[in-house]
C-alpha positions as CSV (number, residue, x, y, z in Angstrom):
1,M,-2.6,10.4,32.6
2,Q,-0.6,9.9,35.1
3,I,3.6,9.0,35.7
4,T,3.8,5.5,36.8
5,R,7.1,5.6,37.9
6,A,7.8,9.3,38.7
7,R,10.1,8.5,41.4
8,R,12.9,7.4,39.1
9,R,14.5,10.0,37.4
10,R,13.7,13.2,39.7
11,S,15.2,15.3,37.2
12,L,11.9,14.7,35.3
13,L,9.8,17.2,37.2
14,L,12.8,19.7,36.4
15,A,11.4,23.1,37.9
16,V,7.4,22.3,38.0
17,G,6.0,20.2,40.6
18,A,4.8,17.0,40.4
19,G,1.3,17.4,40.5
20,A,1.8,20.1,37.7
21,T,4.2,17.8,35.2
22,V,1.4,15.3,35.5
23,A,-1.0,17.5,34.6
24,A,0.8,18.3,31.2
25,L,2.0,15.1,30.3
26,A,-1.5,13.6,30.9
27,A,-2.8,16.8,28.2
28,G,0.3,15.6,26.2
29,M,0.1,12.1,25.3
30,G,-1.2,10.6,22.2
31,T,0.0,14.0,20.1
32,S,2.7,15.2,18.8
33,A,2.3,18.4,20.3
34,F,3.6,18.1,23.1
35,A,7.4,16.1,23.7
36,A,8.2,15.0,26.9
37,T,9.1,11.9,28.2
38,V,6.3,10.2,30.5
39,F,8.2,7.3,32.0
40,S,11.9,6.6,32.7
41,D,13.2,3.6,35.1
42,T,17.2,3.1,35.0
43,F,16.1,0.3,37.9
44,S,19.1,2.3,39.9
45,D,17.0,1.8,43.2
46,G,17.7,-2.2,42.7
47,D,13.5,-3.2,42.6
48,A,11.4,-3.3,39.2
49,A,8.4,-1.6,41.4
50,G,6.0,-0.2,38.6
51,W,6.3,-2.9,36.7
52,S,3.9,-5.9,36.1
53,K,5.5,-9.4,35.7
54,S,3.9,-12.5,33.4
55,G,6.4,-15.4,33.3
56,G,10.0,-16.0,33.4
57,T,12.9,-15.7,36.6
58,W,13.0,-11.4,37.0
59,A,15.3,-10.1,39.7
60,V,17.3,-6.4,39.5
61,T,20.7,-7.0,39.6
62,D,23.9,-4.9,38.8
63,G,21.6,-2.4,37.9
64,A,19.8,-4.0,35.4
65,L,16.4,-5.9,35.0
66,N,17.5,-9.2,34.4
67,Q,15.1,-12.4,32.9
68,S,17.6,-15.4,33.5
69,S,15.1,-18.0,32.8
70,T,16.0,-19.3,29.0
71,S,13.0,-22.2,29.4
72,S,10.3,-19.5,29.9
73,E,7.9,-20.0,26.4
74,L,7.2,-16.4,27.3
75,A,8.4,-13.7,29.8
76,R,7.6,-10.1,30.1
77,Q,7.3,-7.3,32.2
78,F,4.5,-4.8,31.2
79,A,4.4,-1.1,32.6
80,G,2.4,2.0,31.6
81,Q,-0.9,2.9,30.7
82,T,-3.1,0.9,28.2
83,S,-4.5,4.2,27.3
84,W,-1.0,5.0,25.4
85,T,-1.4,5.7,21.8
86,D,1.1,7.6,20.1
87,Y,4.6,7.2,21.8
88,Q,8.1,5.9,21.0
89,V,10.1,3.7,23.8
90,Q,13.8,2.8,24.2
91,A,15.4,0.6,26.2
92,R,18.8,-1.1,26.4
93,V,18.6,-4.3,25.6
94,R,21.4,-7.3,26.7
95,P,21.0,-11.0,25.2
96,T,22.5,-13.1,27.7
97,G,21.5,-16.7,26.1
98,F,19.3,-18.2,23.2
99,G,17.6,-21.6,24.7
100,S,16.0,-22.0,21.1
101,A,15.6,-21.6,17.6
102,T,12.8,-19.6,18.0
103,A,13.9,-17.4,21.0
104,L,14.0,-13.9,21.2
105,V,15.2,-10.9,23.5
106,G,13.2,-7.6,22.7
107,L,11.2,-4.3,23.7
108,A,6.8,-4.2,23.2
109,A,4.7,-1.2,22.5
110,R,0.8,-0.6,22.7
111,A,0.8,-3.9,24.3
112,S,-2.8,-4.2,24.7
113,S,-3.4,-7.4,26.6
114,S,-0.3,-10.0,27.5
115,T,-0.2,-11.3,24.0
116,K,-1.2,-8.5,21.7
117,M,1.7,-6.1,21.1
118,Y,4.0,-5.0,18.6
119,R,7.5,-6.4,19.1
120,L,11.2,-5.3,18.4
121,A,13.1,-8.6,18.8
122,L,16.5,-9.4,18.7
123,L,16.7,-13.4,17.3
124,G,19.0,-16.2,17.8
125,S,19.8,-15.9,14.0
126,G,21.7,-12.5,15.0
127,R,18.6,-10.8,12.8
128,A,16.3,-7.7,14.5
129,E,12.6,-8.0,13.6
130,L,10.0,-5.9,14.0
131,Q,6.5,-8.0,14.2
132,A,2.6,-7.4,15.1
133,V,2.2,-9.9,17.7
134,N,-0.9,-11.0,18.3
135,G,-1.0,-14.5,20.5
136,S,0.1,-17.0,18.1
137,Q,0.2,-14.8,15.1
138,I,2.9,-13.3,14.6
139,A,3.6,-10.8,11.3
140,S,6.8,-9.4,10.6
141,L,7.2,-6.0,9.7
142,G,10.3,-6.2,8.5
143,S,13.7,-7.0,9.9
144,A,17.5,-7.1,9.3
145,S,20.3,-8.6,9.9
146,I,22.4,-6.8,12.7
147,G,24.5,-9.7,13.8
148,A,23.1,-10.1,17.4
149,S,24.7,-11.7,19.7
150,T,24.9,-13.1,23.8
151,G,26.7,-10.2,26.2
152,T,26.2,-7.6,23.8
153,W,23.8,-4.2,25.0
154,Y,21.1,-3.1,22.0
155,T,19.4,0.4,21.9
156,L,16.2,-0.2,20.7
157,R,13.5,1.8,20.1
158,I,9.8,1.1,18.7
159,E,7.5,4.2,17.4
160,A,4.1,4.2,17.2
161,S,2.7,6.9,15.4
162,G,-1.2,6.3,14.2
163,S,-0.7,3.1,11.8
164,T,2.8,3.3,11.2
165,I,4.9,1.4,13.6
166,R,9.1,1.9,12.9
167,G,12.2,-0.2,14.5
168,Y,15.5,1.3,15.4
169,V,18.1,-0.2,16.8
170,N,21.7,1.9,18.0
171,G,19.5,4.6,15.8
172,T,19.5,3.4,12.8
173,Q,16.1,2.4,11.6
174,I,15.8,-1.3,10.0
175,A,12.1,-1.7,9.9
176,A,8.7,0.1,9.2
177,G,5.1,-0.8,8.3
178,T,1.8,-0.2,8.5
179,S,-0.6,-1.7,10.8
180,T,-3.8,-1.4,12.6
181,M,-3.8,-4.2,14.8
182,V,-4.0,-2.2,17.9
183,S,-4.0,1.0,18.5
184,A,-3.0,1.7,22.3
185,G,-1.3,0.0,25.1
186,R,1.6,-0.4,27.7
187,I,5.2,-1.2,27.0
188,A,7.2,-3.9,27.7
189,L,10.0,-5.9,28.1
190,V,10.5,-9.3,26.4
191,T,12.3,-12.9,26.2
192,A,11.5,-16.4,25.0
193,Y,13.2,-18.9,25.7
194,A,16.4,-16.2,26.1
195,S,17.2,-14.6,28.7
196,G,18.3,-11.2,28.7
197,S,18.6,-7.6,30.8
198,F,17.1,-4.9,30.1
199,D,18.0,-0.9,31.5
200,D,17.4,2.5,30.4
201,V,13.6,2.6,29.7
202,T,12.5,5.9,28.2
203,V,8.9,6.5,26.9
204,D,8.6,9.8,24.5
205,S,5.4,11.5,24.5
206,S,6.7,12.6,20.3
207,V,7.2,10.4,17.6
208,S,9.8,11.4,15.5
209,T,8.7,11.4,11.2
210,P,11.7,10.3,8.8
211,T,12.6,11.6,6.0
212,T,13.9,8.6,4.1
213,P,12.4,5.4,4.0
214,P,12.5,2.3,6.0
215,S,15.6,-0.1,5.4
216,T,17.5,-2.8,6.3
217,G,20.5,-0.7,6.0
218,T,21.3,3.1,4.6
219,P,18.6,3.7,3.0
220,P,17.7,3.5,-0.8
221,A,17.9,7.0,-2.5
222,S,16.7,8.9,-5.6
223,P,20.0,8.2,-7.6
224,T,21.2,11.6,-9.3
225,P,20.8,12.1,-12.8
226,T,24.2,11.8,-14.6
227,A,25.5,12.8,-18.4
228,T,24.3,9.0,-19.0
229,A,20.9,8.7,-17.6
230,S,20.0,12.4,-18.7
231,T,17.9,11.2,-21.7
232,P,15.4,7.9,-21.9
233,P,16.1,4.6,-22.1
234,S,16.2,4.0,-26.1
235,T,13.5,3.7,-28.3
236,S,14.8,0.9,-30.5
237,W,16.0,-2.4,-29.5
238,P,19.2,-3.8,-30.5
239,T,20.0,-6.2,-33.2
240,P,22.0,-9.4,-32.3
241,T,25.6,-9.5,-33.6
242,G,25.0,-13.3,-33.3
243,S,22.9,-16.5,-32.0
244,V,24.2,-18.5,-29.3
245,K,22.2,-21.8,-29.0
246,V,22.2,-22.7,-24.8
247,D,21.7,-26.0,-24.0
248,A,22.7,-25.4,-20.1
249,T,22.8,-22.9,-17.9
250,I,25.6,-20.2,-18.1
251,A,27.0,-19.9,-15.0
252,V,28.8,-16.5,-14.9
253,P,32.0,-16.0,-11.9
254,A,32.7,-12.9,-10.3
255,S,34.5,-11.1,-12.8
256,G,31.6,-11.4,-15.2
257,F,30.5,-11.9,-18.7
258,D,30.2,-9.9,-22.0
259,G,28.1,-10.7,-24.5
260,G,29.2,-8.4,-27.0
261,L,25.0,-8.5,-27.9
262,R,24.9,-11.9,-29.1
263,R,21.9,-14.0,-28.2
264,Y,21.1,-16.2,-25.8
265,Y,18.3,-18.8,-26.2
266,G,17.3,-22.3,-25.8
267,I,16.9,-23.3,-22.2
268,G,12.8,-23.9,-20.4
269,D,10.2,-23.9,-22.7
270,G,9.1,-20.4,-22.5
271,G,6.1,-20.9,-20.0
272,Q,5.5,-19.5,-16.7
273,S,6.7,-22.8,-14.8
274,E,8.7,-22.4,-11.8
275,S,11.0,-25.4,-12.5
276,Q,12.9,-24.0,-15.4
277,D,16.5,-23.4,-14.8
278,P,17.9,-20.1,-15.4
279,M,20.0,-19.0,-18.8
280,F,22.7,-16.8,-16.7
281,E,23.6,-18.3,-12.9
282,L,25.5,-15.0,-11.6
283,A,27.9,-15.4,-8.8
284,A,28.0,-12.8,-5.9
285,G,30.0,-9.8,-7.4
286,A,29.2,-10.5,-10.8
287,T,28.5,-7.9,-13.9
288,L,26.8,-9.6,-16.9
289,R,26.7,-6.7,-20.1
290,N,25.7,-6.7,-23.7
291,V,23.6,-9.3,-23.6
292,I,20.0,-10.2,-25.6
293,I,18.6,-12.9,-24.0
294,G,16.2,-14.6,-26.6
295,A,13.1,-16.9,-26.4
296,P,13.0,-19.5,-24.7
297,A,15.1,-18.2,-21.8
298,G,14.0,-20.4,-18.8
299,D,14.3,-18.7,-15.6
300,G,16.1,-16.0,-17.2
301,V,19.0,-14.6,-14.8
302,H,19.9,-15.4,-11.0
303,C,21.9,-13.4,-8.9
304,L,23.2,-15.5,-5.8
305,G,24.4,-12.4,-4.5
306,N,25.3,-8.9,-5.0
307,C,25.0,-8.0,-9.2
308,T,25.1,-5.6,-11.8
309,L,23.1,-6.1,-15.3
310,V,24.2,-3.9,-18.1
311,N,22.4,-3.2,-21.3
312,V,20.9,-6.7,-20.8
313,W,17.8,-6.8,-23.2
314,W,14.8,-9.7,-22.8
315,E,13.1,-10.3,-26.3
316,D,10.3,-12.7,-25.0
317,V,10.5,-12.9,-21.0
318,G,9.5,-16.4,-20.1
319,E,8.5,-16.8,-16.3
320,D,10.8,-14.1,-15.1
321,A,13.6,-11.9,-16.4
322,A,15.6,-12.0,-13.5
323,T,15.6,-13.5,-10.1
324,F,17.2,-11.8,-7.2
325,L,18.1,-14.0,-4.6
326,G,21.3,-13.2,-2.2
327,G,23.4,-10.3,-1.4
328,T,21.7,-6.7,-0.5
329,T,22.1,-4.7,-3.7
330,Y,21.2,-5.3,-7.6
331,T,21.5,-3.0,-10.2
332,V,19.9,-2.8,-13.3
333,D,21.4,-0.4,-16.2
334,G,20.0,0.0,-19.4
335,G,18.1,-2.4,-21.2
336,G,14.7,-3.9,-21.9
337,A,12.5,-6.2,-21.1
338,R,9.0,-7.3,-23.1
339,S,6.5,-9.7,-23.6
340,A,6.7,-10.8,-19.9
341,S,3.2,-12.3,-18.8
342,D,3.8,-11.9,-15.2
343,K,7.0,-10.5,-14.1
344,V,10.1,-9.0,-15.1
345,F,12.1,-8.6,-11.7
346,Q,11.4,-10.9,-9.1
347,H,13.3,-9.9,-5.7
348,N,13.6,-12.8,-3.4
349,G,16.8,-11.6,-1.5
350,P,17.2,-9.2,1.2
351,G,18.4,-5.6,0.2
352,T,17.5,-3.1,-2.3
353,V,17.5,-3.4,-6.9
354,Y,18.1,-0.4,-8.5
355,I,16.5,-0.4,-11.6
356,R,18.0,2.6,-14.3
357,N,17.5,3.7,-17.7
358,F,15.3,0.7,-18.6
359,R,12.6,0.0,-21.0
360,V,9.7,-1.9,-20.4
361,E,6.7,-3.3,-22.8
362,S,3.6,-5.8,-22.3
363,A,4.4,-6.4,-18.9
364,G,2.3,-7.8,-15.7
365,K,4.9,-6.0,-13.6
366,L,8.3,-4.3,-13.8
367,Y,9.1,-5.3,-10.4
368,R,7.4,-7.6,-7.6
369,A,9.2,-8.1,-4.1
370,C,8.5,-11.8,-2.8
371,G,5.4,-11.7,-1.2
372,N,5.4,-15.5,0.1
373,C,8.9,-16.6,-0.1
374,S,10.4,-19.3,2.7
375,S,12.3,-16.1,4.4
376,S,10.6,-12.7,4.8
377,Y,12.8,-9.7,4.6
378,Q,12.3,-5.9,4.3
379,R,12.6,-5.1,0.6
380,H,13.3,-1.7,-1.5
381,V,13.4,-0.6,-5.0
382,V,14.7,2.4,-6.6
383,L,13.3,3.3,-10.1
384,D,14.4,6.1,-11.9
385,N,14.7,7.5,-16.4
386,V,12.6,4.1,-16.6
387,T,10.1,4.2,-19.7
388,A,6.8,1.8,-19.7
389,T,4.5,0.4,-22.4
390,G,1.9,-1.8,-21.9
391,T,2.3,-2.8,-18.4
392,K,0.3,-2.9,-15.6
393,V,2.3,-2.2,-12.8
394,L,5.0,-1.0,-12.3
395,A,6.3,-1.9,-8.9
396,G,4.5,-4.5,-5.9
397,I,5.8,-4.4,-2.5
398,N,4.8,-5.7,0.7
399,T,4.4,-3.2,3.1
400,N,3.5,-5.2,6.4
401,W,7.5,-6.0,6.0
402,G,8.0,-2.4,5.1
403,D,9.1,-2.4,1.7
404,T,9.3,0.8,-0.2
405,A,9.3,1.6,-3.6
406,R,10.8,4.9,-4.8
407,L,10.5,6.2,-8.6
408,T,11.5,9.3,-10.1
409,R,11.7,9.7,-13.9
410,I,9.1,7.7,-15.4
411,T,7.7,8.0,-18.5
412,I,4.5,6.1,-19.4
413,L,3.4,5.9,-23.2
414,N,0.4,5.0,-24.8
415,D,-1.8,4.7,-22.0
416,P,-4.8,7.6,-22.1
417,S,-6.5,6.3,-19.7
418,H,-3.7,5.9,-17.0
419,S,-4.5,2.6,-16.8
420,T,-1.0,1.8,-15.6
421,R,-0.7,1.4,-11.8
422,I,2.6,2.7,-10.0
423,C,2.6,1.2,-7.3
424,V,0.6,-1.4,-5.7
425,K,0.7,-2.8,-1.9
426,Y,0.3,-6.3,-0.7
427,K,0.5,-7.9,2.6
428,G,3.2,-10.6,2.4
429,V,2.4,-14.1,4.1
430,P,4.2,-16.9,4.8
431,K,5.3,-19.5,2.4
432,G,2.4,-21.7,0.9
433,S,-0.2,-18.6,1.4
434,E,-1.0,-15.9,-1.2
435,P,-0.4,-12.3,-0.5
436,T,-2.8,-10.3,-0.5
437,E,-3.4,-6.9,-2.7
438,I,-4.0,-3.7,0.4
439,G,-4.0,-0.8,-1.7
440,E,-1.9,1.6,-4.0
441,G,-1.2,4.8,-4.6
442,A,2.0,7.4,-3.3
443,D,2.1,7.9,0.9
444,G,5.5,8.7,1.5
445,V,6.2,6.1,3.7
446,N,6.4,2.9,1.4
447,C,5.3,4.2,-2.1
448,I,7.4,7.0,-2.5
449,Y,6.7,9.5,-5.5
450,S,5.2,12.2,-6.7
451,A,2.7,13.3,-9.5
452,S,5.8,15.5,-11.4
453,D,7.7,11.8,-11.1
454,I,5.1,10.3,-13.4
455,T,4.8,11.6,-17.4
456,W,2.3,10.3,-19.2
457,R,2.3,10.4,-23.0
C-alpha cells in the first residue's frame, strides 16, 4: 500500500525514513495486528492534491476543503486505495447549507466506485444516518437524531471490520450493522444537494471493538438484579377485582392510570386487523399499572412517547399487546401476555424497550422491531427475567439498521426440543415491502446473550 499524502503531516514519518514507513503500512493495512495512521490531510498547505473530484464546486479555503454548490446532486472527493479493506476513517465535517429535503453532507468508506460505498451522512432533518449506498439503492444501517445543523463542526468516524460497519458522531456510536455489499475501497467526502466543509481527515488501519452494542444514544445495558427482580415472574394469572366494558379508547395522561387490577375489555373484534383502535393510549411519560386487559382488546396499548407498563396483564392478545410509537425509552415491568398469534410487543419508534419480570405464553413473537414502518430507526430491546411457554420467537430485530437484543435470565418452559428461537435477525425494508429473515442466534453484536443466559425447563 502507498501513502498517497505522505507530504501531509510529516510527523507521521517519526524516526524512520519515508520508504520504511510505506513498507510497514503496506504490511499492516487490512489487519488489526498493526495500528497506524495510513493517511492524513489537514489541508493546511492550501490545496487538495491527492484527492479525486467527482461533481460539485470544491476549493480549499480557510484551512478546510469546501464544497459550495447546494444544487449538485452528488459531489464527492475520493482519496486512498481501492485495496483498503479493514480500517477507520475520521473527519471533521460542517454542513453549511441544505438545498433540499434529501440533502446530506457526510463521510464515506470502502468506496469501490463513485456510487458504491458505506456513508455516514448528516441529514437536513437533523439526523445522522449510516448507509450502505449502491447507486440509487440506499439501505439504512441505523440512525440517530443528533440535532445536526448548519455552521457546526461534527467529528464523523466510520469503522469497517469484515462485514461489521459502525458509525460515530463526536465519539458516540450512533449506528452499526452487518453488510457484505463491498469489502474494500477508498475514502470519500460527500455532499448531495448541500454545501459543506471538511477538515482533519485521517485513516487508521486499526479498528476498535466496542464492548457495548450499537445505540442511538446511551447503549442499553443489562439491568442489575434487584430484590424485586430476583425471582421468576408469577406462575399464576391474577384474579380480576372487577370488570369494565370499554367502548372507546381510554386516553391516559402523563400523570398515569392505576386500574386496581380490574379487567378492561370490549374494543375491536379480537382479530389481527391493523385498523383496530387501542384499549389505552398513553401520553408521553405516562405509566399504566395494575390492569388486566381482557378480550376483545383491539390493538392493546399505544405509547405515544416514553411510557411505563407496570403489572399489566393481557389475557388474550388481539392484534398486539402494546405498540411503542414515539419517545426513546419504554419499560414493561411485571405482568404477562398470552394467546398472541403474532406479536406481543411491537416497536415502531426509536430507542430502547426494556421488558423485565414478564411472563409470555402461546405467542408468535414476544418482541419485534418494526421491519417496514414508514420511518426506519435503530431500535434496541433488553429482556431480563422473562419466562416463556409456547412462544416461537423471543426477539426479532433488523440487523441492517443496527438493532440489538440483549437477553439475560430467560427461562423457557416445556420445550424439550429447544424449538423456541431466542433472537431472529431480519433485513429491514421500506414501507410496502416485506422484511426477510437473514439469520438467528447470539453474535455479540446484534444478538447479545450467552448459553448461560437461557434456562430450559
